[in-house]
Phi, psi and omega in degrees: 000314179258078181282314181250089187293331183283328180277327186236059182293323183293321182283352181270348179281128182289135177078003183268352183288127177084006182294320181292328177294317178295318178297317180295318178295318179298315179295321177297319178294319179295316179294321178295319178296319177296321178297316178296319179298315180295323178294320179292323177294317179299315181297317180294319180295319179296317179296319179294318179295320178296316178296325178296316179295318178297324177294319177295319178295320178296321177298316179295324178294318177295321178296322177297323177296318178296317181294321178297313181295321178298317178298317180298322184282319188272350180266114182301330179295342181265019184303317180295321179294316181298314181294328180275325181290313181223075174294122185076351175056040177249348180270161176290146175271087186282353186268021178298124183294156179295142180272153182239175177070223182293340181267001179294143182098344177275136174260136183238130175239131179245121175258147185222138172232136185247135172238128180247140176227140177255113181232114176059037180082005177244148178260123175253123178252133176243116179261123174259108183259139174227116180253132178238121178247137180213159177208139180098183178253145192307308186281353185273166182283348180267005180282137177217143180211138175225149182227136180231142176240149178209151175245135178230132178240145176230151178235128179236137177289143180093176183244018178280167183262014184270140177285350180275356178298149182295149179290158180294000000 
């Protein structure tokens, strides 16, 4: 088998034939596996970052709902609106205007509960607001929802039930 030892030294070693081919295939498989692993990590990181941004936008949409309801309650000129939107403040405030810009597409629902107290001839109203903003459909991975709660209290002179009464 090894007639000319000086010309063919590599082929004369027993069991050494094809070793470099096996090593090359092994290295290619390891490098391919690492590439697939890195791609899956990148995809997961990208998905997590996207969901994080959507969560921040949902939080801002819920905050906009709280601010809208606060404006409606605290502005005396809106007394008719407040009394018609939430008499007793137990119904949902379905009249939240549509959001624009980056928040377009989010639906916002504001729930309100009212507690009234009569103290020294003045009516103190405490509004417990809960705003829920959501986008997407519930079972899918693109669904996002955030909820914010806030309490707002107002004091009006007199014992009438009108929001137009002068503040304390």
